[in-house]
GUPA-398296 format. One record per residue: x, y, z of N, C-alpha, C, O, CB in turn. Coordinates in steps of 0.001 Angstrom, whole numbers, plus 500000, padded with zeros to 6 digits. Each point is the difference from the previous one (the first is absolute). Glycine has a CB too. Layout:
BEGIN
XYZXYZXYZXYZXYZ/...
# end
This chain:
BEGIN
836429594068438547499223500606498921498517499713500201499628498910500435502325500852497990/497212501204501263498561499805500141499500499090498890500309500218498829499443502045502255/499484496729499273499518499044499009498500500119499755499519499573498950502313498902501733/497423502091500250498550500030499873499474501406500259500653500813500653499227496782500055/498936502672498769499346501268500294499581500009501462499600498970500542499596501252497067/500897500959503039499612500055501402498477499910500142499271500041499009502777501342501499/497496498498500705498580499773500274499123501112499448498958499732499403501692499023502639/499766502492498154499179501121499522499817499961498494498913500279499495501896501086502415/500267498284497362499924499948498541499076498878499552499221500177499064503099500758500776/497760497902500824499095498901499661498552500410500215499139499722499166502635498622501454/497962502317500498498634500447500270499529500992498955498832499996499611501547499637502820/500546501232497106499632500962498957499578499269498737498985500340499394502607501348501566/499190497298498636499650499261498792498680499254500162499197499952499069503233499816500412/497344499657501683498756499269500226498800500925499971498921499620499545502331498720501809/498940502875499134498908500977500040499723500609498632498918500537499762501680499957502599/500398499421496723499885500518498623499797501504499938499673500537498942499388497281500412/501127502862501759499951501466500117498663500634499672499329499627499037503027500330500411/497278501003501368498730500698499783500158501169499039499010500630499626500269498697502661/501963500974497306500232501116499087499840499550498562500395498889499649501156502158502005/497888499786497530499789499689498590501001500748499147500222501189500228497348498408500197/503055499738498578500920500713499114499288501103499260498892499816499497502466498125500253/499288503209500188499421501124499286499129500888500875499603501085499575500468497528498400/499624500940503246499166500823500877500887500974500755500324499776501166497970498371499067/502103502941499099501023500871500559499522501440500166500816500877500282500887497655498678/497033501735500878499502501368500081499210500209501288499491499044500585500426501075496907/499984501125502944499198500371501165500437499254501249499161499647500830498934500833497652/503174499277501666500549499310501156500536501027500988500524501037499590500050496944498999/499305501750502685500596500861501013501436499540500216500237498891500479497508501536500644/503197500414498528501418499658500146500482500423501379499918501174500361500456499078497151/500128498786503257500526500288501336501464500438499875500696499622499058497709498690502004/502041502487499900501382500488500009500636499676501339499431500275501057499991501576497328/501770497557501558500775499779501213501410500533499751500384500230498853498228497714501797/502148502250500409501301500643499858501088499179500662499818499428501075499063502794498854/502258497740499392501218499424500564500833501133500578500329500952499292499645497111499053/500368501844502923500858500987500649501388499406500153500151498920500572497885502107500656/502986499666498266501350499448500009500483499631501393500754499040500160499714502309497834/499111499396503008500471499723501353499030499145500808500314499597501119500905502550498796/497594497571499521498998499230500732499521498762499252499564499032500624499740503080500436/500770497905497617499471498890499220498506500137499778499489501114499885502307497435501023/497501500334499032498552499984499801499259499934501329500512499463500982499827499421496808/498472501657502230499055499675501068499603498535499785499581499647498898499542502789501308/500997496694500817499723498565499816498619499710499407499856499117499155501649500461502761/497484501168498531498647499764499485499899500338498518499308499316499247499773501166503024/501617500584497311499956500387498593500749498997499127499567499691498890500272502710501799/501283497095499813500743498999499251499187498720499858500021499360498949502130501627501873/497145498647500218499134498818499937498887500194498970499625499061499297500881500448503120/498970501716497499498965500298499007500551499879498584499318499488499112499561502040502529/502358498942498139500626499881498685500204498538499632499744499599498864501393502608501477/499320497004500611500178498560499773498685499353499613499941499237499035501947500729502603/497061500332499104498700499388499748499483500354498610499388499168499330500121500915503121/500737501145497121499563500406498668500671499152498921499332499538499075500299502795501774/501684497459499261500703499193499001499482498570500006499788499419498936502245502028501318/497760497975500927499598498597500102498537499779499651499572498857499844502156500855501898/497494501360498132498600499852499594499748500607498624498858500289499644500472499755502761/501733500149496826499831500415498613500064501477499748499721500432498882498952497606500880/501687502776501233500042501439499826501322500483499428500929499218499796497488500975502082/501652501118497866501194500630499440500523501064500963499238500823500508499934498735497142/502133500414502592500645500936500922501218500610499305500899499271499582498298499406502447/500841502634497846501171500692499464500998500230501130499617500376501108498984500744497092/502682498654501513501009500117501046501299500555499417500263499836498809498687498241502446/501862502578499576501251500585499508501101498954499887500075499068500801499277503109500230/501500497990497965501258499258499941501113501027499819499732501201499983499154496701499030/502357501645500851501082500945499798499996500583498590500648501017499754500682497732501933/497945500620497379499970500474498610498800500905499762500160501212499855501005496695499406/497631501519500696498751500759499885498962499311500869500267498935500557500285501855497077/498265499806502490498903499343500714499445498864499137499847500146498787499583502014502434/500269496699499425499434498861499296498547499777500370499569500347501100502685498631498820/496988500435499147498599499655500239499913498504500244500091499208499063499088502715499494/500645497687502705500152498612500390498722499200500072498971500470500485502961500271500731/498157498025498284498952498994500141500654498638500139501181499857499683497185501531498967/500907497614501812500544498657500205500536499445498677499238499814499051499143499796502861/502908500128498023500619499531498757499576498587499634500212499570498867501716501901501616/497473497795500459499562498632499737498521499935499642499418498917499942502337500270501622/497643501964498198498565500074499709499750500570498612500398501125499698499135499157502741/499808498934496723499607500472498672499063501196500104500104500944499218500162496732499883/498816502285501868499016501074500156500665501300500444499615501080499551498641497212501015/502736501610500313500708501206500435500726500636498824500022501224499874500248497812502433/500329500137496824500673500539498812499008500739499118500306501079499493501370497056500590/497135501295499727498981500662499180499614501348500597499785500969499272499356496792499995/500773502296502051499646501259500662501096501048499814499708501182499818498942497533501864/502605500853498365501109500936499776499929500580498587500111501211499815501324497506501821/498381500419497379499903500467498609498829500965499842500117501017499316500892496822499874/497858501841501446498820500853499872500205501355500651499618501025499435498971496940500521/502013502050501237500214501256500716500935500922499229499788501212499957499840497595502207/501410500618497226500979500787499260499556500314498579500508500939499387501250498021501999/497291500260498079499687500099498586501168499473499190500361500575498973498143501405501443/502087496929500042501253499454499465499716498801499110499166499169500360502075501630501674/499422499076496811499838498812499157500374498737500769501006499983500709499479501399497250/498718497566501908500201498798500804501144499125499512500302498987500630497296501086499879/503060500294498364501183499240499579501280500664500476501094499623499581497654499564498421/501117501803502874501167500693500554500299499389501367499226500219500933500228501950497811/501634497075501416500233499238501230500088500885501246500373501171499932500811497140498688/498462501089502515500112500650501303501242499472500712500450498887499728497029501399500422/503071500509500755501152499580500796499522499533501364499260500706500684502250500912498097/498920497183501610499675499473501320501043500484501003501201499827499795497688498137499181/500638502645502113500891500522501036500002499059501202498950499515500421500620502854498806/501614497377501317500138499094501139500819500671501100500733500959499761499108497036498706/500011501469502744500703500570501155501251499233500358500886500544500660496951500266500173/502260497931498747501166499186500349500230498939498935499140499759499153500447500643503296/501574498971497601500383499022498988499082498782500026499709499424498952502657501362501227/497177498816501006499133498827500092498733500158499165499498499028499436501399500551502848/498588501644497638498777500232499239500198499762498507499029499789499273500279501861502452/501942498384497811500270499753498591499551498602499587499662499766498840502271501814501280/498065497492500841499605498623499708498514499872499677499582498986499440502246500250502055/497374501759498843498590499995499620499813500332498523498930499769499438500480500888502894/501634499884497041499873500515498639500800499220498968499581499889498848500044502315502152/501523497252499400500878499317499043500478498680500585500125499851501216500607502361497823/499533496831500074500523498708500438501517500012500138500564499325500861497503499577498029/502586501879500243501469499980499980500554501389499694499498500708499127500464496886500138/501071502776501464500710501252499750501360499665499424500784499316500656497994501870501220/501533499277496905501312499694499415501130500603500816499784500913500797499161498993496950/502255499581502048501152500426500786500239501499499884500321500653500993500680497094498685/498846502808499110500203501436499825498955500797500773500287501082500513500710498491497228/497803499891502337498960500654500785500351500029501479499759500996500683498559498274497636/502251499639502172500404499940501407501074501045500303499987500634501055499456496914498994/501484502619499007501057501005500209499410501407500056500388500810500842501259497701497978/497416501771500281499391501335499979499145500233501234499963501114500522500045498837496982/499311499025502966499209500113501227500905500375501174499673500884500793498674497413498328/502792501020500978500921500254501119500509501433500018500243500563501068500428497051498846/499491502977498906500589501336499916498939501109500016500191501025500654501711497978498068/496984500800500562499083501108499721498645499930500705499228500955499920501895499185497924/498571498773502836498725499934500730500240500167501489500970499443500513498064499053497723/500139502238502477498914500840499457500569501191499230501060500526500337497448498783501572/500759501106497044500455501118499189499243500099498696499092499210499742503135500568501286/498144501197498141499230500329498796500344499120498795500258500506498908499622501820501936/500122496358499363500263499054498923498884498968499939499727499304500979502756501038499276/496870499567498577498976498984499737500620498924499130500664500305499009497448501389501173/501673497038500185500522498879499224498860499138499486499009499778500695503097500240500663/498050499501497416498988499159499369500471498558500007501093499680499534498140502232499017/499897497207501999500271498571500084498855499232499344498946500569499717502389499754502416/498876498391497630498899499136499570499050499825501176500429499706501116501045499080497196/497235501397501434499042500041501098499577498613500472500097499012499272499111503156499839/500324497794502120499381498809500552498578499885499454499391501011499652502033499145502450/498044498634497819498662499791499438498932500738500786498967500370499443501772497412499731/499495502437502115499003500655500848499896501506499758499057500633500474501372497611501216/500512502331497591499951501433499706499063500213498819500255499466498920502110500894501955/496559500402499295499011500144498922500527500803498820500855500872500148497366498983501565/501247499828497114500405500724498796499546501462500036500550500837499285499339497011499439/499119502457502097499603501396500156501128500842500545500172501150499594497497498116500769/503105500173500556501143500705500572501142500133498995500702501011499991498646498135502263/500840499852496907501161499973499106499695500516498596500862499932499124499976498150502186/497952502433498460499660500488498673499935498896498969500260500232498819500793501900501779/498596496646499845499877498873499091501290499272499718500024499088499174498119502097499845/502941499199501654501309499385499762500291498884500996499378499928501060501430502241498016/500142496958500578500437498934500899501159500449500876500684499175500605498557499143497722/500977502978501739501032500572500856499351500960500982498895500492499772502842499267498407/498965500500502918499494500936501003501110500967500391501150499599500176497204498678500683/501293503000499275500934501044500417499891500181501509498898500109500537500925501052497210/501318498872502936500011500052501467501023501022500482501076500143499420498214497442500694/500356503123500957501004500840500660499715500107501489498886499742500457501435501551497421/500705499092502870499912500201501445500331501466500271501174500371499981499469497191500536/498343503287499736500255501436500146500789500343501249499915499315501020497998501091497747/502859500671501131500825500471501109499381501264500584500536501099499853501544497903499099/496787500822501711499307501111500645499371499450501277499326498972499945500216502228497825/500656499450503380499512499423501258498491499794500034499528499018500573502381502069500538/497322499827498282498544499833499985499608498812499134499140499207500383500562503260499972/500928497406498476499703498871499115500362498686500681499237499036499937501161502415498046/500763498506502667500438498775500663499035499595501108499645498827500114502726501756499348/497205500375501355499073499695501087498654499541499463499411499052500519501749502625500917/498354498988497530498723499643499377500067498601499393499088499199500208500466503231499319/501498497261499734500113498701499348500194498875501011499478498902499807501481502233498190/499784499122503077500153498976501052498658499702500644499684498841500272502673501918500161/496852500274499813498700499808500639499043499227499104499259499139500475501088502978500789/499666498184497447499072499371499059500321498523499816499093499171499923500628503022498911/501555497476501097500504498617499930499743499289498674500280498806499894499362501104502526/499841500772496576499917499454498645500698500968499055500087501188500309497724497607500203/502687500739498354500561500933499023498934500994499547498833499645499836502808498600499404/498772502989500562499067501068499620500368500514498613501080500556499801498571500095502628/499442499160496612500195500536498653499779501501500055498981500461500517500274497363498393/501696502947500559499893501448500152500656500745498846501214500205500007498755499484502458/499246500716496546500497500973499029500000501376500642499576500130501148499564498489496912/501316502402501252499953501348500553498552500411500247499108499646499230503035500946499577/497628500155502268498645500323500462499472501268499332499746501011500654500765497890501539/499332501016496483499520501143499225499082499499498896499978498805499703502125502510500808/497147499584498884499270499656498797500991499634498910501004500689499821497092500836500821/501637497405498629500935499522498983500342501101499007499120500673499463499954497022500795/502228502473499508500477501010499070500390501314500637500720500792499391497861498147498964/500953501314502876500304501254500695501355499918500697500521498900500184497022501514500141/503045500725500072501243499947500769499822499187501276498975500107500673501681502120498392/500325496976501260499917499162501196499979500860501258500542501105500002500657497048498792/498174501349502286499881500788501225501219499881500905500472498899500282497082500800499571/502942501429500592501108500014500954499568500582501343500799500075500934500808500145497158/497136500188502004499380500484501232498608499377500122499385499652498992501927502537500902/498195497672501333498669499425500196498915500834499325498997499450499544501788499586502618/499400502291497768498977500831499376499907499743498498498945500213499403501438501516502359/500710497815497620499935499616498591499093498786499818499238499919499037503079500997500600/497775498141501301499126498824499956498547500428500141499128499522499274502700499042501698/497919502340499968498639500483500219499445500676498745498832499816499659501690500484502778/500322500486496874499551500687498787499468499022498968498991500269499348502678501522501084/499004497077499419499640499036498952499012498939500470499096499625499254503134500760499760/497934499129502216499280498794500411499104500179501217499372499041500449502499499702498614/498059502474501481499086500233501109498572499644499610499510500464498970501995501347501877/497820497377499957498648499552499684499955498752499144498923499465499736500385502868500431/501862497192499393500058498791499163500664498822500701499875498860499554500202502616498462/500635498798503091500692498940500726499649500098501473499438500999500448502446498990497873/498452498967502431499557499910501392500813500848500971499441500577500932499793497154498538/502083502351500323500847500658500995501258500568499355500523499446499033498597499004502727/501354502660498788501286500583499627500848500138501261499565500599500984499400500650497044/502238498198501941500954500168501092500914501171499649500691499960498982499221497554501617/500098503506500214500820501188499779501336499819500699500073499963501228497873501498498581/503118498426499391501340499868500560500901501161499631501223499891500085498501497664499826/499662503594499667500789501155499608500574499841498598499591499113499250500953501273503147/500407500481497254500609499939498676500958498823499910500728499708500948499048502778498823/500219496837499082500887498856499813501439500488499808500237501183499753497870497473499226/502846500418501138501393500401499957500629500026498623500830500865499722499313498220502500/499476499974496894500637499895498683499177500699498933500537500833499270500491497003501418/497702501858499196499131500759499114499773499433498616499127500494499288501636501395501953/499981497093498340499720499292498757499945498504500303500596499520500964500538502293497642/498133497464500543499744498597500272501271499162499983501045500436499518496704499860499499/502140498495501517501141499098500127500539499561498639499278499991499003499792499228503174/502193500424497805500590499299498856499348498626499901499792499335501015502422501915499226/497462498323498540499460498652499798500985499201499165500407500435498923497207500410501224/502772497970500358500926499135499276499393498603499876499534499424500984502453501915499855/498025498131497949499463498676499698501093498961500228501061500049499378497310500921498931/501349498075502605500977498960500321499585498639499473500499498978500471500121502306501550/498468498684497001499555498723499441500898499532498850499816498899499483497844501687501181/503301500235498938500965499618498972501392499880500630500222500443501127498393500712497076/502312498246501057501361499818500532500662501332500310500677500148501018499523497737497679/499597503092500410500540501340500223498860500901500472499008500134499284502802499537498942/498290500947502945498926500881500483499740501143499014500920500503499355499699498927503020/498107500969497523499602501047499063499248501092500755499022499720500693500855498607497406/500579502916501766499310501130500616498796500371499140500144500316498819502019500533502213/496653499111499568498770500358499306499545501418500324499234500596499243500129497007500786/501103502934501087499698501385500364501175500556500792500356499430501031497139500112499002/503120501551499523501110500575500764499478500670501266498851500438500054502457499908497821/499530499728503120499612500619501263501219500387500807501080500208499448496815498468500555/501932501421501295501064500457500896501191499038499984501150500431500085497122500677501363/501448497574498440501065499004499890500421499932498534499206499611499144499904499044502850/502113501715497718500456500147498619500547498686499435500250499048500739500272503349499742/499657497574498202500582498849499319501386499704500559500355498838500200498333501703497722/502096500505502332501349499813500527499970499362501387500839499157500317499928502819498351/498284498418502140499880499429501343499637498523499935500511499198500781498803503043500099/499805497399498191499607498603499840501152499159499470500243498890500473497405501842499122/503065499812499409501093499246499396501141499754500982500721499008499884498661501969497914/500778499902503144501026499804501021499746498725500797500935499381500507499371503101499636/498417497126499966499640498832500813499829498722499185500311498917500497498588502640501069/500611498538497188499641498785499261500624499915498609499661499098499234498225500903502030/503009500907498397500590499971498666499105500658498968499296500961500312501890496957500310/498831501575498150499300500650498894498508500170500264499324499079500458502368499959498010/497808502166501231498571500323500082499626500726498715500704500914499569499336499238502993/498852499441496830499547500650498772498874500976500314499343499897501036501317498080497613/499125502978500437498860500911500075499030499630498897500395499916498837501022501946502145/497324497915499354498993499600499030499818501083498937499884501182500324498965497442501441/501126500969496976499883500947498888498562500200499555499728500882499186502537498445500088/496820499885501236498613500086499528499053500584501025498861499546500115501599498515498461/499991502944502179499181500525501091498684500607499533499030500011500757503060500411500470/497854500085497535498772500650499542499355499240498847499170500548499274501765501646501453/499453496531499105499384499203498938498513499824500276499611499731501137502568499067498462/497003501347499399498553499943500170499424498611499734498834499749500304501084502639499050/500888496703500080499445498718499589500377498863500931499851498832499642500220501980498041/500423499518503526500355498963500961499392500346501351499741501162500315502409498336498444/497627499432502042499536500234501362501119500630500811501135499530499924497267498525499923/501327502994500928501053500574500846500370499033501113499114499420500628500065502897498856/502121497495500774500446499110501063500149500724501322500255499379501032500903499253497270/498681502691501667500157500793501217499173501266499878499681500426498889502636498650501492/497322501546500769499229501242499952500736501093499238501221500124500100497728499260502071/500301501410497066500564501173499353500661499757498667500558500932499421499748499920502796/499653497912497262500707499715498756499194500372498760500575500353498971500595497816502215/497500501754498903499206500068498775499206501283499844499849500501498886500014497066501220/499628502969500988499048501094499913500608501328500421500999500043500719497188498329499708/501189502724499110500445501332500400499808500155501508498955499642500542500460501312497172/501596499580502947499978500100501457500423501397500440500570500778499235499924496762500956/499204502742501067500561501152500722499610501357499410500646501000500315501240497535500299/497096501534498552499765501190499181499166501060500707498984499673500613501173498876497399/500256502724501911499124501106500419498933500213498936500043499382498936501841501722502363/497163499769498989498906500240499055500439500880498829499485499851498892498896499917502998/502555501139498340500500500855498924500929499246499073500523498945500362499264503016501138/500427498579497290500882499377499019501454500270500383500458501143499986497787499115498201/502465498679502150501373500110500498501005499744498881499875499023499262499355500248503014/501764501603497596501091499833499044501325500154500732500164500905500819498399499967497283/502379498243501600501324500032500614501002500558498993499946499674498814499482498348502674/501481502820498990501021500586499131501376499525500447500432500245501127498115501783498444/502124497289499517501296499381500277501082500760499261499874500265498805499051497480501525/502153502612500386501098500699499352500839500760501005499823499845501209498812500342496731/502267500624501570500836500824500874499111500958500791499052500573499462502900499256498921/498366500336502901499080500690500906499624501398499522498826500366500046502162498326501803/499970502084497700499688501364499568499049499988498808499108500843499908503129499928500926/497954498270498248499112499893498839498589499613500428499021500497499443502937498861499126/497936499757502419498685499577500495499273501175500646498820500225499729502051497438500637/499821503080500478499381501149500671499553501041498982498894500533500086502532499059501938/499426500683497033499675500989498963498781499559499185499119500811499716503312499849500165/497518498068499744498892499503499178498689500002500780498962500383499461502653498201499252/498421500991502548498776499997500811499503501422500217498794500240499948501950497647501194/500152503056499098499593501403500149499329500512498722499013500733500059502879499637501568/498652499238497223499411500418498722498589499423499850499081500708499586503225499418499377/497521498586501373498679499375499873499006500591500990498830500195499669502269497703499550/499364502387501995499107500588501002499483501354499526498845500347500249502398498450501578/499603501963497496499583501282499430499008499767498856498990500695499895503234500342500748/498069497996498516499145499695498857498628499497500434498995500286499348503045499187499327/497917499773502434498753499423500505499429500847501135499347499464500895501455498245498452/499426503567500632499646500868501131498507500034500296499606500328501120502365501035498317/497195498308499591498553499990500227499516498677500602498824499861500337500927501728497752/501157497446502044499673498704500600500499499963501452500775500853500432499354498017497288/499402500115503016500491499780501359501230499094499899499887498774500016497767501494501013/503512500352498867501248499277499783500695499734501328500249500917500783499983500137496948/500073497680502507500786499613501159501411499666499588500223499513498892497731499640502236/503002501100499741501411499695499721500559499179501155499949500418501157500330501714497481/500253496700501037500603499121501001501500500283500041500731499671499065497487498533500573/502229502410501455501391500436500130500582499502501317499321499332500778500201502705497819/501731498294501639500673499592501232500322501220500861499807501141499580501161496854499237/499519501750502377500419501102500869501073500846499323500074501211500211499373497403501807/501376500741497174501105500703499365499542500861498819500707500936499628500792497208501089/497332501566498677499587500706498774498665500741500123499629500740499089501614497538499654/498038501541502348498631500516500079499908501519499810498987500495499507500503497613502016/501539502627498856499962501463499879500393500489498602500015501204499743500515498934502689/499786498936496673500402500365498653498809500147499048500160500442498862501989498382501552/496664500805500057498815500045499142499147501220500342499686500243501165500336497241498641/499611503272499172499308501280500213498502499908499747499247500861500454502845500296498902/497463497817499929498577499812499711499573498619500481500833499138500280499302502412497717/498555498259502092499484498701500390500018499796501505500536500807500759500237498312497069/498618499764502575499910499634501416501090498970500285499896498844499588497586501621500490/503556499960500625501160499141500240499788499184501270499681500549501054501825501107497784/498675497022501053499948499117501164501344499306500137500509499405499049496990500247500688/503061500433501445501322499431500264499867498513500312499178499602500824501652502627500035/499989496953498474499958498553500179501126499505500904500240498797500096498712501004497652/501737501130502917501098499615500873501327500506499474500048500865499126498670497125501560/502342501471499846501350500491499691500830498928499299500044498846500425499839502682501560/500779498886496921500952499094499359501186499737500920500469498868500115498828501977497623/501186500217502918501186499875500844499736499113501212500874499238500414499858503025498831/498075497831501321499666499220501193499410498635499668499822499171500893499797502963500297/500077497622497537499462498707499583498605499720500514499692498861500354502608500336499582/496833501831500113498651499833500555498910499938498928498815500041500332501973501154501692/499584498710496713499007500054498927499053498814500045498793500184499839502842501057498766/498865497548501607499118498824499995498954500097501105498851499606499800503016499006499262/498516501903502088499077500096501127498865500980499732498893499820500507502990499615501010/498384501598497693499021501076499802499271499939498655499095500800499763502322500588501705/498957497683497649499472499998498635498484499911499945499358500847499379502748498100499905/497309500050501351498553499804499897499226501110500705498925500399499553501460497139500326/500171502956501228499359501129500684499917501198499067498967500667499937501887498510502282/500230501104497054500017501136499089498999499821498855499298500946499642503107499432500944/497524498425498841499053499755498911498563500191500465499169500514499252502453497884499722/498082501196502245498649500183500527499692501480500262498849500419499881501285497294501147/500872503068499321499778501425500240499592500723498716499242500968500049502427498950501821/498827499619496990499561500597498734498504499777499788499315500879499478502978498754499553/497197499213501365498568499735499885499202500921500911498968500542499604501526497074499820/499995502555501800499313500892500946499926501421499443498982500676500154501816497906501772/500261501865497436500036501342499422499190500081498708499507501070499642502744499267501386/497609498533498270499220499987498770500810500207498737499493500561499029498658500269502306/503102498727498655500856500179498824499442499265498795499586498846500109502390501405501389/498011500416497350499600499353498748501214499520499211499912499020499261498041502421500674/503185499248500217501262499582499394501076500023501077500054500922500814499260499979496903/501543498078502284501089499924500979501300499757499247500110499049499226498335500063502587/502543501758498419501309499874499380500999499598501084500141500686501012499289501051497201/501260497144501565500873499446501036501441499932499542500283499660498851497804499026502013/502822501639500041501404499724499777500216498484500036499216499272500609501451502965500414/500393497297498327500369498589500069500921499776501195500703500912500434499062498851497056/500222499007503039500835499678501147500921498821499714500439499304500915497774501575500579/502070498907497234500981498975499630501355500364500618500389501167500034498371498335497787/501930499497502653501317500244500574499982500359501472501053500068500633499633500652497147/498115499514502782499908500291501433500022498699500802499830498924499426498861503184500086/501516497972501814499892498791500820498646499325499765498952500635500115502585500381501624/498497497699497933498794499227499676499268500584498789498781499881499878501006499493502543/500981501257496690499409500648498833499261499048499085498985500375499414502810501273500727/498697497113499721499335499035499126498583499721500491499060499966499206503163499005500230/497624500828501878498678499723500565499103501226499907498819499885499671502200498435501883/499541502860498737499211501234499936499490500231498585498823500300499804502522500676502080/499536498888497131499602500247498619499059498932499479499175500287499132502983500863500503/497939497632500865499033498960499645498595500431500376499064499851499215502690498391501099/498099502300500906498672500453500457499559501250499260498853500095499562501601498927502689/500453501941497607499639501275499380499639499807498533499063500627499506502447500571502093/499225497940497701499692499743498589498643499337499843499263500316499065503175499472500459/497218499296501377498672499382499947498914501025500302498930499973499391502066497831501297/499277503102500256499030501046500321499774500920498809498911500546499828501784499346502570/500337500277496780499908500859498820499530499252498765499910500583498919501895500798502038/497893497336499191499644499218498824501147499924499014499781499971498789497853500693501524/503607499303500205501241499956499210500208501271499162500728499965499008499051497542500911/499597503605500462500153501268499277501271500694500484499970500729500992497508499500498727/503631499548499589501301500552500380500556500781498817500049499488498881500387498602502744/499981503141498618500592500833498957501499500111500285500414500405501086497408500905498572/502978498323499343501463500041500157500521501296499369499796500245498811500368497195501158/500496503371500826500487501290499527501475499907499612500591500994499575497731500179501889/
# end
């Protein structure tokens, strides 16, 4: 297990970094590319490493969404991440690692249930919350004595994190509140000119953020649903609870996405829940009623041809289970088109429906109409 910070990290702390928190405008953002059959250009990967170790910010792909990375052991890097995103500083960041040994830089002890989940789900789309080590700054943890950690399952992320050799704090690489980025161009739309580098790894595979589970209590608690379901977790560790206070306003959020409106397009989004024919009929009626507005309709491959008015954007297929991968891309397309009102079908009951609806409901500000 790693017991000490490596030489580069010590030098970074001694140098106190030449970057200033909040200095995120008028920056030249560099772009490098991960090629699936070639990997990184060595010189470009070295440049990305140097940026992290000298206080810079690098956006990189994971299997879930693109992350905005900074040194997780640096208070100043955390401040820069919050400033670039326009993110509230009490919203915790997730520390990303490349191997199990790096976990020792962040936590003193991993409970037995955590070890079981690590063996089964890492690398992968599962974030676990542990009691933090004293060396982890409160800027990274949103002022909490716990730290959120995950090991992404993406070859570009793994290569980047191995090269950097320190944990990398990385929320989604978007302006706070906007749909998360699933393509490098989404990162550019929000953060171009505000961060040092973007690594282009193509479209991500899953498309929604990781499941977050709190392991600081005897019974694990899900704080954010994701690709790893409650049933999958319970198969490995027994009883798992789902947190009931995800949108409470009077408590510090223990994980990203619990407190603030997220994933939202610029137009007013409303979700319609009910029997499919009733939903289609009602949305068609509203599209006719709002004909003088720029109405967008979020539909699937199976229903997109059923709408006669409005600008229909397909979010993927229910039958093929591709909705989670395409959700944020579709929400961003409504912004490009300029939708003022967006009417969305519900995806409850679909594969990973709980996670999809968690994101969609937050994007709608919990505006759900039950038919």
